[in-house]
C-alpha positions as CSV (number, residue, x, y, z in Angstrom):
1,M,109.0,21.8,197.5
2,T,106.1,22.5,195.0
3,E,104.2,25.1,195.8
4,H,100.1,24.4,195.1
5,F,97.9,26.9,194.5
6,E,94.1,28.0,195.0
7,P,92.1,29.3,192.7
8,S,91.9,32.1,194.6
9,D,95.7,32.8,194.6
10,V,95.9,32.3,190.3
11,D,93.4,34.4,190.4
12,R,95.4,37.5,191.8
13,L,98.2,36.7,188.8
14,I,95.8,36.6,186.0
15,P,96.4,40.5,185.1
16,R,99.8,40.3,185.3
17,L,99.6,37.4,183.8
18,S,97.4,38.0,181.0
19,E,99.6,40.6,179.8
20,I,102.6,38.9,180.0
21,M,101.1,36.1,177.9
22,E,100.2,38.7,175.7
23,R,103.6,39.5,174.9
24,A,104.5,36.1,174.3
25,M,101.7,35.3,172.1
26,K,101.9,38.2,169.8
27,A,106.4,37.3,169.9
28,Q,105.4,34.1,168.8
29,A,103.3,35.2,166.2
30,S,105.4,37.7,164.9
31,A,108.4,35.0,164.9
32,S,106.6,32.6,163.3
33,T,105.8,34.9,160.3
34,I,109.3,36.2,160.1
35,A,110.7,31.7,160.4
36,E,108.2,31.1,157.7
37,R,109.5,34.1,155.1
38,L,113.4,32.9,156.0
39,E,112.8,29.7,155.0
40,H,111.1,30.4,152.0
41,E,114.1,32.4,150.8
42,R,116.1,29.9,151.7
43,Q,113.7,27.5,149.9
44,R,113.8,29.4,146.9
45,I,117.2,30.3,146.3
46,Q,118.7,26.1,146.8
47,L,116.3,25.4,144.2
48,A,118.2,28.2,142.5
49,G,121.4,26.8,143.4
50,G,121.9,30.1,144.4
51,G,121.2,33.1,144.1
52,V,121.0,36.9,144.5
53,I,119.4,37.0,148.3
54,D,119.0,41.1,149.9
55,R,121.8,40.4,152.7
56,V,120.6,43.4,154.4
57,A,117.1,42.1,154.8
58,W,118.0,39.2,155.7
59,Q,119.9,40.2,159.0
60,A,117.5,42.3,159.8
61,D,114.8,39.3,159.6
62,A,117.2,37.4,161.4
63,K,117.8,40.4,164.3
64,R,114.3,40.5,164.4
65,L,113.6,36.4,165.0
66,E,116.1,36.5,167.3
67,G,114.8,39.6,169.5
68,L,111.5,37.9,169.5
69,T,112.4,34.6,171.2
70,D,113.8,36.3,173.3
71,A,110.8,38.2,173.9
72,V,109.3,34.6,174.2
73,R,111.4,33.1,176.8
74,H,112.0,36.2,178.9
75,A,107.8,35.6,179.0
76,L,108.3,32.4,179.9
77,A,110.6,33.3,182.6
78,E,107.9,35.2,183.8
79,I,105.3,33.3,184.0
80,A,107.6,30.6,185.2
81,D,108.9,32.7,188.4
82,M,104.7,33.4,189.2
83,G,105.0,29.3,189.7
84,G,103.2,28.8,186.4
85,V,104.4,25.9,183.4
86,T,102.6,27.2,180.0
87,K,101.6,24.7,178.2
88,D,100.7,26.3,175.0
89,I,101.2,29.8,173.8
90,G,99.1,29.6,171.1
91,L,95.9,28.8,173.6
92,G,97.2,30.7,175.6
93,L,97.4,28.2,178.1
94,V,99.2,28.0,182.1
95,D,98.8,25.4,184.9
96,F,99.6,26.1,188.5
97,P,100.1,22.9,191.1
98,H,96.7,22.6,193.0
99,V,96.0,20.3,195.7
100,R,92.1,18.5,194.6
101,A,90.9,15.7,197.2
102,G,94.4,14.9,198.2
103,R,96.2,14.5,194.9
104,T,97.8,16.6,192.9
105,V,96.2,18.1,190.4
106,N,96.8,21.4,187.7
107,L,94.4,24.6,187.3
108,C,94.1,25.1,184.0
109,W,94.5,29.0,183.4
110,K,93.6,30.6,179.3
111,F,94.6,33.3,177.7
112,G,91.2,35.6,178.0
113,E,89.3,33.9,181.0
114,D,89.1,36.4,183.6
115,A,89.0,33.5,186.5
116,V,90.9,30.2,186.9
117,R,87.4,27.6,186.2
118,H,88.9,24.0,185.6
119,W,91.4,21.6,186.2
120,H,93.5,18.4,184.8
121,G,95.2,15.5,186.4
122,L,98.4,15.8,186.2
123,D,98.8,13.5,183.2
124,E,96.3,14.9,181.3
125,G,96.0,18.2,179.7
126,Y,93.2,21.3,178.0
127,A,91.2,18.4,175.8
128,N,90.6,17.2,179.6
129,R,89.8,20.4,181.9
130,R,86.7,20.0,184.1
131,P,84.6,22.5,186.0
132,L,86.0,23.9,189.9
């Protein structure tokens, strides 16, 4: 059975949730930068019909990317353990199930907000957020 949250429940989680989401957002941004660099290098080598590669740098980037990916996964698992569902790492969106007027909806928190102030239906998202 799914746990349902009251806004005050989510508000108590926000300090820890903010720390976790900030960590996830930074790791995601760094991982994207490294992945783009590796893809650019792969394309350069392919277009050149092969070529010289700095294997040490490539392996270091690949290892760093793996570590960052693991960090994001771990952060998302921490949020899930708190009862939240991460919807968008880039925006820092997390939903928490809530009962409103007899139906289950999502409380919608965005990174940087000091309290949960919005909700939306289960089949809706951030664009349909409504004030509590």
